[in-house]
gemmi code that builds the backbone of each chain (N, CA, C; Angstrom):
import gemmi

chains = {
    "A": [
        ("MET", (32.925, 22.353, -179.342), (31.816, 22.242, -178.480), (32.163, 23.155, -177.142)),
        ("ARG", (33.384, 23.303, -176.859), (33.621, 24.167, -175.646), (33.194, 25.533, -175.905)),
        ("GLY", (33.433, 25.993, -177.145), (33.049, 27.448, -177.455), (31.533, 27.658, -177.315)),
        ("ILE", (30.813, 26.695, -177.793), (29.323, 26.785, -177.756), (28.796, 26.911, -176.341)),
        ("LEU", (29.291, 25.958, -175.542), (29.018, 25.957, -174.076), (29.333, 27.126, -173.365)),
        ("GLU", (30.666, 27.601, -173.524), (31.129, 28.656, -172.918), (30.142, 29.986, -173.212)),
        ("HIS", (29.775, 29.994, -174.511), (28.982, 31.060, -175.068), (27.738, 31.126, -174.273)),
        ("LEU", (27.084, 29.905, -174.388), (25.650, 29.828, -173.727), (25.712, 30.123, -172.278)),
        ("HIS", (26.847, 29.654, -171.473), (26.845, 29.890, -170.072), (27.118, 31.390, -169.815)),
        ("SER", (27.610, 32.144, -170.904), (27.968, 33.482, -170.576), (26.715, 34.378, -170.598)),
        ("SER", (25.591, 34.020, -171.087), (24.438, 34.794, -171.222), (23.917, 34.915, -169.806)),
        ("ASP", (23.553, 36.314, -169.540), (22.983, 36.646, -168.237), (21.635, 36.267, -167.982)),
        ("THR", (20.904, 36.075, -169.213), (19.397, 35.902, -169.087), (18.931, 34.365, -168.901)),
        ("LEU", (19.851, 33.518, -169.417), (19.425, 32.113, -169.640), (19.523, 31.381, -168.236)),
        ("VAL", (18.535, 30.655, -167.848), (18.696, 29.615, -166.762), (19.118, 28.259, -167.666)),
        ("THR", (20.270, 27.754, -167.249), (20.735, 26.573, -168.051), (20.868, 25.310, -167.112)),
        ("VAL", (20.418, 24.154, -167.637), (20.710, 22.920, -166.936), (21.530, 22.087, -167.971)),
        ("THR", (22.841, 21.878, -167.829), (23.624, 21.131, -168.838), (23.912, 19.616, -168.325)),
        ("ASP", (23.526, 18.727, -169.275), (23.919, 17.408, -169.081), (25.242, 17.185, -169.646)),
        ("MET", (26.349, 17.110, -168.766), (27.589, 16.904, -169.305), (27.884, 15.505, -169.812)),
        ("GLU", (28.949, 15.464, -170.636), (29.406, 14.168, -171.030), (29.741, 13.261, -169.796)),
        ("ALA", (29.528, 11.965, -169.890), (29.862, 11.183, -168.762), (31.313, 11.190, -168.502)),
        ("GLY", (31.738, 10.891, -167.257), (33.249, 10.835, -166.944), (33.777, 12.181, -166.888)),
        ("LEU", (35.073, 12.273, -167.060), (35.696, 13.459, -166.705), (36.713, 14.025, -167.767)),
        ("GLU", (36.924, 13.319, -168.828), (37.878, 13.654, -169.788), (37.629, 14.987, -170.399)),
        ("HIS", (36.247, 15.228, -170.543), (35.853, 16.487, -171.275), (36.194, 17.859, -170.339)),
        ("LEU", (36.375, 17.667, -169.097), (36.599, 18.685, -168.140), (37.824, 19.425, -168.539)),
        ("LYS", (38.796, 18.706, -168.994), (40.179, 19.367, -169.443), (39.957, 20.133, -170.729)),
        ("ARG", (38.848, 19.991, -171.414), (38.652, 20.864, -172.680), (37.801, 22.026, -172.257)),
        ("GLY", (37.619, 22.324, -170.951), (37.061, 23.557, -170.623), (35.528, 23.725, -170.681)),
        ("THR", (34.916, 22.476, -170.676), (33.392, 22.368, -170.816), (32.697, 23.028, -169.746)),
        ("LEU", (33.341, 23.305, -168.534), (32.745, 23.945, -167.324), (32.955, 25.296, -167.240)),
        ("GLU", (33.616, 26.030, -168.197), (33.819, 27.416, -168.328), (32.331, 28.162, -167.972)),
        ("HIS", (32.298, 28.968, -166.969), (31.277, 29.805, -166.579), (30.148, 29.094, -165.989)),
        ("ALA", (30.254, 27.823, -165.666), (29.192, 27.013, -164.925), (29.377, 27.491, -163.515)),
        ("GLU", (28.015, 27.781, -162.881), (28.094, 28.309, -161.574), (28.061, 27.287, -160.547)),
        ("THR", (27.230, 26.212, -160.814), (26.982, 25.120, -160.025), (27.228, 23.842, -160.629)),
        ("LEU", (27.919, 22.876, -160.062), (28.208, 21.505, -160.771), (27.638, 20.657, -159.742)),
        ("LEU", (26.681, 19.814, -160.210), (25.953, 18.805, -159.326), (26.638, 17.528, -159.901)),
        ("ILE", (27.345, 16.777, -158.990), (27.925, 15.537, -159.374), (27.078, 14.455, -158.853)),
        ("VAL", (26.559, 13.620, -159.799), (25.590, 12.562, -159.385), (26.457, 11.362, -159.042)),
        ("VAL", (26.177, 10.832, -157.881), (26.946, 9.731, -157.251), (26.157, 8.524, -156.880)),
        ("GLU", (26.522, 7.347, -157.268), (25.767, 6.184, -156.640), (26.659, 5.600, -155.580)),
        ("PRO", (25.961, 4.835, -154.706), (26.718, 4.242, -153.495), (27.547, 3.110, -153.844)),
        ("TYR", (28.399, 3.251, -154.642), (29.503, 2.150, -154.802), (30.754, 2.805, -155.145)),
        ("PHE", (31.810, 2.054, -154.808), (33.200, 2.659, -154.802), (33.680, 3.344, -156.051)),
        ("LYS", (33.455, 2.645, -157.192), (33.926, 3.284, -158.382), (33.196, 4.594, -158.742)),
        ("SER", (31.869, 4.640, -158.410), (31.218, 5.892, -158.623), (31.622, 6.955, -157.669)),
        ("LEU", (31.886, 6.667, -156.488), (32.382, 7.692, -155.531), (33.823, 8.137, -156.049)),
        ("GLU", (34.673, 7.193, -156.334), (35.958, 7.667, -156.687), (35.797, 8.562, -158.029)),
        ("ALA", (34.995, 8.224, -158.878), (34.774, 9.076, -160.187), (34.309, 10.421, -159.743)),
        ("ALA", (33.435, 10.644, -158.702), (32.870, 11.779, -158.095), (34.045, 12.613, -157.548)),
        ("GLY", (34.958, 11.990, -156.787), (36.046, 12.588, -156.167), (37.004, 13.229, -157.265)),
        ("ARG", (37.203, 12.453, -158.294), (38.103, 13.052, -159.293), (37.474, 14.177, -160.163)),
        ("ILE", (36.210, 14.092, -160.307), (35.352, 15.158, -161.069), (35.475, 16.430, -160.204)),
        ("ALA", (35.317, 16.257, -158.854), (35.341, 17.310, -157.939), (36.662, 18.055, -157.880)),
        ("GLU", (37.703, 17.143, -157.958), (39.013, 17.736, -157.887), (39.365, 18.463, -159.121)),
        ("LEU", (39.077, 18.061, -160.267), (39.265, 18.799, -161.551), (38.473, 19.999, -161.629)),
        ("ALA", (37.123, 19.964, -161.103), (36.295, 21.104, -161.226), (36.804, 22.194, -160.292)),
        ("ARG", (37.345, 21.742, -159.133), (37.848, 22.674, -158.164), (38.969, 23.473, -158.734)),
        ("GLY", (39.763, 22.748, -159.389), (41.011, 23.229, -159.961), (40.589, 24.224, -161.172)),
        ("LEU", (39.397, 24.019, -161.784), (38.945, 24.925, -162.792), (38.177, 26.203, -162.276)),
        ("GLY", (37.960, 26.099, -161.003), (37.510, 27.310, -160.391), (35.931, 27.314, -160.351)),
        ("VAL", (35.232, 26.199, -160.728), (33.847, 26.175, -160.597), (33.442, 26.640, -159.147)),
        ("PRO", (32.444, 27.606, -158.968), (32.186, 28.046, -157.676), (31.515, 27.062, -156.764)),
        ("GLY", (30.565, 26.493, -157.296), (29.576, 25.611, -156.267), (29.718, 24.105, -156.765)),
        ("LEU", (30.298, 23.342, -155.936), (30.485, 21.806, -156.076), (29.662, 21.177, -155.287)),
        ("TYR", (28.729, 20.355, -155.647), (27.915, 19.497, -154.818), (27.744, 18.132, -155.245)),
        ("ALA", (27.356, 17.267, -154.345), (27.053, 15.902, -154.737), (25.657, 15.665, -154.593)),
        ("VAL", (25.012, 14.935, -155.520), (23.606, 14.344, -155.515), (23.604, 12.839, -155.459)),
        ("ALA", (23.300, 12.381, -154.194), (23.278, 10.948, -154.024), (22.166, 10.393, -154.913)),
        ("ASN", (22.320, 9.351, -155.635), (21.387, 8.777, -156.466), (21.280, 7.264, -156.260)),
        ("LYS", (20.083, 6.717, -156.533), (19.812, 5.258, -156.449), (20.186, 4.639, -154.987)),
        ("VAL", (19.819, 5.528, -154.069), (20.119, 5.041, -152.618), (19.080, 4.096, -152.166)),
        ("ARG", (19.487, 2.969, -151.712), (18.538, 1.943, -151.284), (18.410, 1.690, -149.772)),
        ("SER", (19.382, 2.282, -148.994), (19.407, 1.992, -147.635), (20.097, 3.132, -146.827)),
        ("GLU", (20.022, 3.096, -145.581), (20.683, 4.049, -144.845), (22.171, 3.810, -144.978)),
        ("ARG", (22.543, 2.537, -145.113), (24.069, 2.339, -145.275), (24.651, 2.902, -146.520)),
        ("ASP", (23.741, 2.833, -147.587), (24.004, 3.400, -148.889), (24.269, 5.023, -148.684)),
        ("GLU", (23.357, 5.600, -148.020), (23.374, 7.112, -147.790), (24.683, 7.470, -146.928)),
        ("ALA", (24.873, 6.523, -145.919), (26.103, 6.794, -145.033), (27.361, 6.816, -145.904)),
        ("ALA", (27.357, 5.706, -146.797), (28.631, 5.595, -147.534), (28.958, 6.833, -148.299)),
        ("ILE", (27.907, 7.397, -149.004), (28.063, 8.520, -149.800), (28.481, 9.659, -149.011)),
        ("ARG", (27.740, 9.866, -147.843), (27.917, 10.990, -147.056), (29.379, 11.016, -146.448)),
        ("ASP", (29.836, 9.760, -146.025), (31.237, 9.577, -145.443), (32.239, 10.086, -146.543)),
        ("TYR", (32.071, 9.505, -147.803), (33.066, 9.795, -148.780), (33.063, 11.323, -149.096)),
        ("CYS", (31.943, 11.774, -149.304), (31.784, 13.300, -149.696), (32.278, 14.182, -148.652)),
        ("ALA", (32.011, 13.930, -147.378), (32.512, 14.692, -146.234), (34.154, 14.720, -146.237)),
        ("GLY", (34.719, 13.667, -146.695), (36.085, 13.624, -146.724), (36.723, 14.295, -147.907)),
        ("HIS", (35.741, 14.633, -148.853), (36.315, 15.314, -150.125), (35.656, 16.723, -150.269)),
        ("ASP", (35.176, 17.192, -149.164), (34.617, 18.626, -149.115), (33.553, 18.812, -150.078)),
        ("LEU", (32.791, 17.870, -150.301), (31.730, 17.975, -151.306), (30.371, 17.770, -150.578)),
        ("PRO", (29.660, 18.942, -150.382), (28.327, 18.766, -149.623), (27.310, 17.916, -150.454)),
        ("VAL", (26.630, 17.088, -149.811), (25.549, 16.312, -150.357), (24.271, 17.147, -150.251)),
        ("VAL", (23.746, 17.583, -151.444), (22.673, 18.574, -151.491), (21.338, 17.798, -151.771)),
        ("ALA", (21.333, 16.502, -152.144), (20.127, 15.803, -152.260), (20.351, 14.413, -152.258)),
        ("VAL", (19.460, 13.612, -151.749), (19.511, 12.154, -151.614), (18.304, 11.680, -152.363)),
        ("VAL", (18.518, 11.017, -153.481), (17.544, 10.494, -154.339), (17.487, 9.000, -154.251)),
        ("PRO", (16.372, 8.391, -153.698), (16.306, 6.966, -153.498), (16.314, 6.307, -154.821)),
        ("PHE", (16.745, 4.984, -154.794), (16.408, 4.035, -155.863), (14.905, 3.989, -156.063)),
        ("ASP", (14.440, 4.124, -157.128), (12.934, 4.226, -157.333), (12.476, 3.485, -158.629)),
        ("ASP", (11.681, 2.462, -158.378), (11.030, 1.539, -159.368), (10.398, 2.422, -160.514)),
        ("ASP", (9.839, 3.659, -159.950), (9.163, 4.489, -161.100), (9.980, 5.112, -162.018)),
        ("VAL", (11.284, 5.434, -161.477), (12.408, 5.823, -162.504), (12.779, 4.803, -163.375)),
        ("ALA", (13.036, 3.568, -162.744), (13.508, 2.481, -163.661), (12.451, 2.154, -164.764)),
        ("GLU", (11.130, 2.141, -164.381), (10.125, 1.980, -165.348), (10.023, 3.027, -166.432)),
        ("ALA", (10.178, 4.287, -166.040), (10.089, 5.378, -167.037), (11.288, 5.074, -168.026)),
        ("GLU", (12.480, 4.755, -167.513), (13.696, 4.372, -168.329), (13.298, 3.363, -169.256)),
        ("ARG", (12.657, 2.300, -168.961), (12.293, 1.102, -169.660), (11.347, 1.588, -170.889)),
        ("LEU", (10.474, 2.447, -170.577), (9.462, 3.068, -171.455), (10.036, 4.120, -172.461)),
        ("GLY", (11.136, 4.569, -172.022), (11.768, 5.723, -172.871), (10.893, 6.994, -172.631)),
        ("GLN", (10.515, 7.207, -171.497), (9.654, 8.473, -171.115), (10.194, 9.158, -169.953)),
        ("ALA", (9.640, 10.451, -169.661), (10.157, 11.278, -168.471), (9.441, 10.697, -167.160)),
        ("VAL", (10.172, 10.475, -166.194), (9.512, 10.099, -164.994), (8.454, 11.127, -164.450)),
        ("LEU", (8.628, 12.375, -164.914), (7.772, 13.447, -164.432), (6.363, 13.148, -165.194)),
        ("ASP", (6.344, 12.434, -166.329), (5.195, 12.237, -167.123), (4.627, 10.900, -166.502)),
        ("THR", (5.348, 9.946, -166.299), (4.799, 8.735, -165.981), (4.409, 8.461, -164.434)),
        ("ALA", (5.283, 9.222, -163.661), (5.003, 9.135, -162.213), (5.422, 10.345, -161.455)),
        ("PRO", (4.609, 11.477, -161.738), (4.982, 12.771, -161.140), (5.100, 12.765, -159.530)),
        ("ALA", (4.447, 11.818, -158.950), (4.439, 11.850, -157.482), (5.462, 10.899, -156.893)),
        ("ALA", (6.419, 10.371, -157.867), (7.473, 9.496, -157.343), (8.349, 10.050, -156.359)),
        ("LEU", (8.879, 9.460, -155.307), (9.682, 9.936, -154.264), (11.035, 10.559, -154.970)),
        ("ALA", (11.564, 9.867, -155.990), (12.701, 10.448, -156.540), (12.470, 11.921, -157.136)),
        ("VAL", (11.282, 12.114, -157.767), (10.813, 13.391, -158.409), (10.817, 14.431, -157.142)),
        ("ASP", (10.169, 13.910, -156.058), (10.007, 14.678, -154.839), (11.367, 15.270, -154.414)),
        ("ARG", (12.366, 14.434, -154.452), (13.734, 14.921, -153.968), (14.334, 15.874, -154.986)),
        ("VAL", (14.145, 15.584, -156.188), (14.767, 16.549, -157.212), (13.982, 17.918, -157.066)),
        ("ARG", (12.688, 17.900, -156.746), (11.816, 19.014, -156.608), (12.353, 19.953, -155.362)),
        ("ALA", (12.667, 19.193, -154.367), (13.355, 19.740, -153.205), (14.726, 20.522, -153.559)),
        ("LEU", (15.505, 19.823, -154.333), (16.741, 20.312, -154.768), (16.541, 21.619, -155.562)),
        ("ALA", (15.614, 21.510, -156.583), (15.218, 22.640, -157.369), (14.857, 23.908, -156.534)),
        ("GLY", (13.999, 23.529, -155.493), (13.588, 24.635, -154.472), (14.854, 25.291, -153.806)),
        ("ARG", (15.920, 24.426, -153.440), (17.068, 24.995, -152.729), (17.930, 25.797, -153.785)),
        ("LEU", (18.012, 25.387, -154.935), (18.681, 26.189, -156.035), (18.130, 27.432, -156.256)),
        ("LEU", (16.804, 27.531, -156.275), (16.119, 28.802, -156.663), (16.175, 29.720, -155.423)),
        ("ALA", (16.170, 29.071, -154.218), (16.264, 29.941, -152.948), (17.760, 30.391, -152.642)),
        ("ASN", (18.715, 29.841, -153.520), (19.959, 30.083, -153.192), (20.486, 29.572, -151.732)),
        ("ASP", (19.865, 28.305, -151.434), (19.957, 27.763, -150.178), (20.847, 26.499, -150.154)),
        ("LEU", (22.007, 26.511, -150.954), (22.927, 25.577, -150.901), (24.227, 25.933, -150.013)),
        ("PRO", (24.770, 25.116, -149.457), (25.942, 25.552, -148.701), (26.904, 26.344, -149.484)),
        ("GLN", (27.459, 27.450, -148.921), (28.435, 28.291, -149.552), (29.823, 27.713, -149.895)),
        ("PRO", (30.449, 27.933, -150.928), (31.886, 27.317, -151.226), (32.740, 27.530, -149.926)),
        ("MET", (33.419, 26.565, -149.736), (34.473, 26.536, -148.501), (33.607, 26.693, -147.158)),
        ("GLY", (32.393, 26.362, -147.197), (31.559, 26.408, -145.966), (31.522, 25.254, -145.254)),
        ("ARG", (30.297, 24.894, -144.943), (30.115, 23.435, -144.122), (30.472, 22.484, -145.164)),
        ("VAL", (31.008, 21.408, -144.482), (31.593, 20.345, -145.197), (30.300, 19.391, -145.745)),
        ("ALA", (29.403, 19.279, -144.846), (28.294, 18.521, -145.346), (27.074, 19.117, -144.619)),
        ("ASP", (25.824, 18.842, -145.352), (24.630, 19.541, -144.598), (23.715, 18.469, -144.101)),
    ],
    "B": [
        ("MET", (21.094, 31.608, -163.545), (21.540, 30.343, -162.951), (22.150, 29.337, -164.063)),
        ("LYS", (23.400, 28.880, -163.795), (24.085, 28.002, -164.662), (24.390, 26.654, -163.929)),
        ("VAL", (23.616, 25.705, -164.185), (23.824, 24.427, -163.529), (24.295, 23.362, -164.436)),
        ("ALA", (25.485, 22.720, -164.195), (25.865, 21.642, -164.893), (25.794, 20.307, -164.154)),
        ("VAL", (25.545, 19.229, -164.791), (25.190, 17.961, -164.090), (26.311, 16.969, -164.639)),
        ("ALA", (27.107, 16.361, -163.737), (28.092, 15.431, -164.128), (27.974, 14.187, -163.460)),
        ("GLY", (28.826, 13.145, -163.794), (28.791, 11.864, -163.131), (29.184, 10.746, -164.133)),
        ("LYS", (29.581, 9.638, -163.436), (29.933, 8.482, -164.275), (28.726, 8.047, -165.173)),
        ("GLY", (29.203, 7.456, -166.173), (27.972, 6.910, -167.000), (27.090, 5.892, -166.210)),
        ("GLY", (25.752, 5.899, -166.377), (24.917, 5.064, -165.673), (24.569, 5.657, -164.287)),
        ("SER", (25.085, 6.704, -163.908), (24.781, 7.152, -162.517), (23.301, 7.827, -162.458)),
        ("GLY", (22.796, 7.973, -163.594), (21.383, 8.571, -163.531), (21.432, 10.191, -163.741)),
        ("LYS", (22.598, 10.762, -164.213), (22.777, 12.172, -164.260), (21.831, 12.750, -165.381)),
        ("THR", (21.514, 11.950, -166.374), (20.589, 12.537, -167.334), (19.296, 12.605, -166.806)),
        ("THR", (18.829, 11.583, -165.952), (17.481, 11.697, -165.423), (17.474, 12.785, -164.451)),
        ("ILE", (18.336, 12.953, -163.619), (18.425, 14.109, -162.674), (18.298, 15.484, -163.511)),
        ("ALA", (19.155, 15.633, -164.552), (19.303, 16.917, -165.305), (18.025, 17.239, -165.862)),
        ("GLY", (17.310, 16.161, -166.591), (16.090, 16.386, -167.179), (14.930, 16.750, -166.362)),
        ("THR", (14.846, 15.960, -165.222), (13.686, 16.277, -164.206), (13.936, 17.678, -163.480)),
        ("LEU", (15.247, 17.985, -163.242), (15.570, 19.347, -162.634), (15.207, 20.488, -163.554)),
        ("ALA", (15.544, 20.292, -164.833), (15.171, 21.318, -165.871), (13.777, 21.574, -165.786)),
        ("ARG", (12.965, 20.508, -165.972), (11.400, 20.723, -166.139), (10.921, 21.313, -164.760)),
        ("ILE", (11.346, 20.850, -163.593), (10.737, 21.375, -162.289), (11.178, 22.966, -162.291)),
        ("LEU", (12.474, 23.215, -162.601), (12.786, 24.661, -162.584), (11.903, 25.512, -163.535)),
        ("ALA", (11.642, 24.863, -164.585), (10.689, 25.495, -165.732), (9.209, 25.756, -165.263)),
        ("GLN", (8.886, 24.867, -164.410), (7.534, 24.884, -163.794), (7.317, 26.096, -162.776)),
        ("GLY", (8.463, 26.542, -162.299), (8.493, 27.645, -161.461), (8.480, 28.877, -162.293)),
        ("GLU", (8.055, 28.828, -163.564), (8.055, 29.955, -164.535), (9.219, 30.520, -164.810)),
        ("HIS", (10.348, 29.775, -164.685), (11.654, 30.310, -165.161), (11.878, 29.694, -166.522)),
        ("SER", (12.515, 30.469, -167.455), (12.718, 30.081, -168.834), (13.976, 29.378, -168.844)),
        ("VAL", (13.863, 27.910, -169.046), (15.021, 27.076, -168.788), (15.427, 26.576, -170.217)),
        ("LEU", (16.811, 26.629, -170.264), (17.330, 25.933, -171.297), (18.060, 24.758, -170.923)),
        ("ALA", (17.726, 23.551, -171.579), (18.369, 22.453, -171.098), (19.257, 21.918, -172.276)),
        ("ILE", (20.669, 21.827, -171.884), (21.714, 21.717, -172.920), (22.221, 20.222, -172.802)),
        ("ASP", (22.126, 19.525, -173.792), (22.738, 18.153, -173.809), (24.261, 18.273, -174.425)),
        ("ALA", (25.155, 17.983, -173.586), (26.513, 18.086, -174.070), (27.067, 16.720, -174.121)),
        ("ASP", (26.293, 15.668, -174.109), (26.852, 14.311, -174.162), (26.880, 13.947, -175.611)),
        ("PRO", (27.965, 13.364, -176.056), (28.182, 12.875, -177.429), (27.055, 11.843, -177.829)),
        ("ASN", (26.712, 11.072, -176.737), (25.546, 10.248, -177.073), (24.309, 10.718, -176.264)),
        ("PRO", (23.651, 11.639, -177.078), (22.726, 12.556, -176.317), (21.377, 11.691, -175.993)),
        ("ASN", (20.795, 11.798, -174.877), (19.555, 11.066, -174.560), (18.727, 12.013, -173.485)),
        ("LEU", (19.138, 13.271, -173.311), (18.408, 14.114, -172.391), (16.854, 14.331, -172.961)),
        ("ALA", (16.813, 14.362, -174.225), (15.555, 14.537, -174.891), (14.384, 13.691, -174.188)),
        ("VAL", (14.674, 12.440, -174.171), (13.867, 11.333, -173.607), (13.469, 11.701, -172.204)),
        ("ASN", (14.417, 12.106, -171.374), (14.227, 12.323, -170.012), (13.597, 13.616, -169.779)),
        ("LEU", (13.387, 14.428, -170.872), (12.635, 15.716, -170.798), (11.271, 15.498, -171.122)),
        ("GLY", (10.905, 14.282, -171.704), (9.570, 13.943, -172.182), (9.327, 14.220, -173.700)),
        ("ILE", (10.348, 14.264, -174.461), (10.239, 14.499, -175.854), (10.095, 13.074, -176.417)),
        ("ASP", (9.283, 12.955, -177.432), (8.905, 11.545, -177.958), (10.206, 11.193, -178.788)),
        ("ALA", (10.416, 9.838, -178.809), (11.669, 9.280, -179.416), (11.822, 9.691, -180.873)),
        ("GLU", (10.707, 9.897, -181.660), (10.646, 10.190, -182.975), (11.292, 11.692, -183.187)),
        ("THR", (10.656, 12.472, -182.333), (11.190, 13.906, -182.506), (12.582, 13.968, -182.133)),
        ("ALA", (13.016, 13.208, -180.925), (14.303, 13.355, -180.391), (15.369, 12.999, -181.509)),
        ("ALA", (14.973, 11.974, -182.301), (15.974, 11.462, -183.270), (16.206, 12.455, -184.343)),
        ("ARG", (15.356, 13.432, -184.549), (15.451, 14.492, -185.631), (16.123, 15.713, -185.235)),
        ("ILE", (16.440, 15.817, -183.833), (16.965, 17.075, -183.307), (18.350, 17.367, -183.914)),
        ("GLU", (18.667, 18.494, -184.510), (19.929, 18.873, -185.073), (20.826, 19.506, -183.972)),
        ("SER", (22.107, 19.032, -183.851), (22.955, 19.530, -183.082), (23.559, 20.855, -183.391)),
        ("VAL", (23.885, 21.841, -182.563), (24.439, 23.156, -182.926), (25.729, 22.942, -183.580)),
        ("PRO", (25.781, 23.489, -184.968), (26.962, 23.120, -185.705), (28.256, 23.933, -185.108)),
        ("LEU", (29.398, 23.157, -185.162), (30.544, 23.785, -184.594), (31.122, 24.949, -185.534)),
        ("SER", (30.515, 25.052, -186.632), (31.027, 26.099, -187.664), (30.775, 27.504, -187.125)),
        ("PHE", (29.888, 27.709, -186.145), (29.797, 29.041, -185.649), (31.039, 29.564, -184.743)),
        ("THR", (31.868, 28.539, -184.464), (32.982, 28.926, -183.548), (34.231, 29.342, -184.429)),
        ("HIS", (34.865, 30.326, -183.951), (36.133, 30.750, -184.613), (37.173, 30.911, -183.456)),
        ("HIS", (38.407, 30.611, -183.846), (39.464, 30.546, -182.920), (40.249, 32.008, -183.086)),
        ("ALA", (40.559, 32.680, -182.122), (41.333, 33.892, -182.417), (42.660, 33.841, -181.381)),
        ("LYS", (43.547, 34.574, -181.733), (44.809, 34.734, -180.898), (45.048, 36.177, -180.541)),
        ("ASP", (45.201, 36.551, -179.311), (45.312, 37.938, -178.873), (46.690, 38.332, -178.876)),
        ("ALA", (47.013, 39.659, -178.677), (48.293, 40.054, -178.604), (49.446, 39.292, -177.753)),
        ("ASP", (48.859, 38.722, -176.729), (49.726, 37.942, -175.725), (49.909, 36.457, -176.426)),
        ("GLY", (49.426, 36.276, -177.305), (49.474, 34.769, -177.890), (48.495, 33.866, -177.252)),
        ("ASN", (47.445, 34.403, -176.494), (46.493, 33.445, -175.905), (45.373, 33.172, -176.942)),
        ("TYR", (44.966, 31.914, -177.007), (43.865, 31.608, -177.844), (42.518, 31.747, -177.201)),
        ("SER", (41.603, 32.294, -177.952), (40.335, 32.256, -177.346), (39.305, 31.906, -178.483)),
        ("VAL", (38.141, 31.420, -178.021), (37.139, 30.901, -178.846), (36.125, 31.862, -178.934)),
        ("GLY", (35.748, 32.364, -180.183), (34.666, 33.155, -180.344), (33.494, 32.685, -181.071)),
        ("MET", (32.320, 33.305, -180.949), (31.177, 32.917, -181.616), (30.529, 33.898, -182.550)),
        ("ASP", (30.131, 33.513, -183.707), (29.609, 34.409, -184.682), (28.017, 34.678, -184.543)),
        ("ILE", (27.501, 34.179, -183.478), (25.989, 34.248, -183.313), (25.663, 34.309, -181.877)),
        ("SER", (24.669, 35.135, -181.438), (24.382, 35.325, -180.013), (23.701, 34.093, -179.404)),
        ("PRO", (23.815, 33.833, -178.073), (23.174, 32.799, -177.509), (21.749, 32.730, -177.759)),
        ("GLU", (21.053, 33.860, -177.747), (19.620, 33.818, -177.985), (19.326, 33.280, -179.353)),
        ("GLU", (20.189, 33.774, -180.361), (19.919, 33.240, -181.797), (20.115, 31.752, -181.852)),
        ("ILE", (21.183, 31.288, -181.172), (21.437, 29.817, -181.332), (20.157, 29.168, -180.684)),
        ("VAL", (19.613, 29.676, -179.539), (18.408, 28.970, -178.897), (17.240, 29.117, -179.979)),
        ("SER", (16.978, 30.152, -180.580), (15.862, 30.347, -181.419), (15.923, 29.465, -182.685)),
        ("ARG", (17.289, 29.366, -183.010), (17.441, 28.552, -184.349), (17.491, 27.022, -184.138)),
        ("TYR", (18.127, 26.807, -183.005), (18.340, 25.164, -182.831), (17.595, 24.537, -181.748)),
        ("GLY", (16.866, 25.480, -180.875), (16.112, 24.913, -179.695), (15.031, 24.189, -180.039)),
        ("THR", (14.686, 22.980, -179.250), (13.485, 22.156, -179.472), (12.566, 22.389, -178.206)),
        ("PRO", (11.442, 22.638, -178.435), (10.550, 22.862, -177.223), (10.279, 21.482, -176.627)),
        ("ALA", (10.285, 21.470, -175.314), (9.965, 20.320, -174.377), (8.932, 20.742, -173.443)),
        ("PRO", (8.266, 19.714, -172.810), (7.229, 19.988, -171.841), (7.581, 20.984, -170.660)),
        ("ASP", (6.601, 21.761, -170.153), (6.814, 22.732, -169.151), (7.545, 23.981, -169.590)),
        ("GLY", (7.710, 24.073, -170.873), (8.293, 25.387, -171.399), (9.870, 25.206, -171.478)),
        ("VAL", (10.461, 24.076, -171.176), (11.866, 23.972, -171.387), (12.228, 24.058, -172.869)),
        ("THR", (13.408, 24.535, -173.186), (13.944, 24.379, -174.483), (15.188, 23.584, -174.503)),
        ("LEU", (15.236, 22.620, -175.443), (16.498, 21.668, -175.410), (17.247, 22.130, -176.512)),
        ("LEU", (18.706, 21.989, -176.246), (19.584, 22.387, -177.239), (20.622, 21.159, -177.140)),
        ("LEU", (21.032, 20.654, -178.323), (21.995, 19.611, -178.311), (23.304, 20.271, -178.868)),
        ("VAL", (24.401, 20.185, -178.111), (25.691, 20.791, -178.530), (26.851, 19.680, -178.758)),
        ("GLY", (26.471, 18.502, -178.356), (27.644, 17.501, -178.150), (27.597, 16.394, -179.132)),
        ("ARG", (26.421, 16.198, -180.024), (26.238, 15.001, -180.527), (27.551, 14.802, -181.536)),
        ("VAL", (28.019, 13.657, -181.566), (28.998, 13.347, -182.564), (28.437, 12.685, -183.797)),
        ("GLU", (28.435, 13.440, -184.844), (27.932, 13.025, -186.161), (28.823, 11.923, -186.792)),
        ("ALA", (28.468, 10.933, -187.522), (29.237, 10.101, -188.105), (30.405, 10.775, -188.919)),
        ("HIS", (29.934, 11.891, -189.671), (30.861, 12.567, -190.539), (31.689, 13.487, -189.943)),
        ("GLN", (31.631, 13.748, -188.557), (32.494, 14.698, -187.985), (33.118, 14.075, -186.686)),
        ("ALA", (33.148, 12.775, -186.819), (33.798, 12.131, -185.501), (35.169, 12.690, -185.335)),
        ("GLY", (35.486, 13.033, -183.962), (36.798, 13.613, -183.779), (36.816, 15.098, -183.623)),
        ("ALA", (35.724, 15.756, -184.137), (35.641, 17.174, -183.921), (35.219, 17.489, -182.619)),
        ("GLY", (35.341, 18.908, -182.325), (34.787, 19.427, -181.164), (35.695, 19.448, -180.105)),
    ],
}
model = gemmi.Model(1)
for chain_id, residues in chains.items():
    chain = gemmi.Chain(chain_id)
    for i, (resn, *xyz) in enumerate(residues, 1):
        res = gemmi.Residue()
        res.name, res.seqid = resn, gemmi.SeqId(i, " ")
        for name, pos in zip(("N", "CA", "C"), xyz):
            atom = gemmi.Atom()
            atom.name, atom.element = name, gemmi.Element(name[0])
            atom.pos, atom.b_iso = gemmi.Position(*pos), 0.0
            res.add_atom(atom)
        chain.add_residue(res)
    model.add_chain(chain)
structure = gemmi.Structure()
structure.add_model(model)
structure.setup_entities()
């Protein structure tokens, strides 16, 4: 699998969004070769934060240029603060804060895309803003600001 | 642009990846969504119906060959271009996204990859 991913990532013309295997074991197999940007999705609880920290450490060791956290299922300011604190301590800029959203939960229940069931959902809005930043190359540069 | 989305299981990474791929495609970019999870479910988050999703074929590992250079370093080579892989194994998704499965572990090849 590593060969195929590396091959696809090496194409100059393709815009790719890769949904990686959960966890981090696969990173040691070179699955991030040629990825430019790694978004680490993190929930506001300890084990998720710890996992994100380990993924970031491994990816950094592999030389992935852009490492960022996407806070997900955030229910409160406390949730957001917990993620921002942890990520600031691990040199991982938080580039999007996606709230816990019933529209997402409902789409998951139905087995459909939230973009089709609730295109105006707040969670979708936050991902749209993230897409805009990616396209505009408006993410913190590596080794730059610790948090945005 | 090459974006990878990682995270702990259940973090919502697939929802983020699928939504992001479609939004990027709405901006008239030609987007390839790659599902590298051995238990793939990006298709559903892209808005592909469950019946179609169940029939999607994973890119076979047989295109991969391993080579050893003069210094004894191993490299992985491919016998097919990225564009050819996409046209042969890609599945169209809404907003013009193309989905590719590369990580599905089939019952008969468990342990491969």
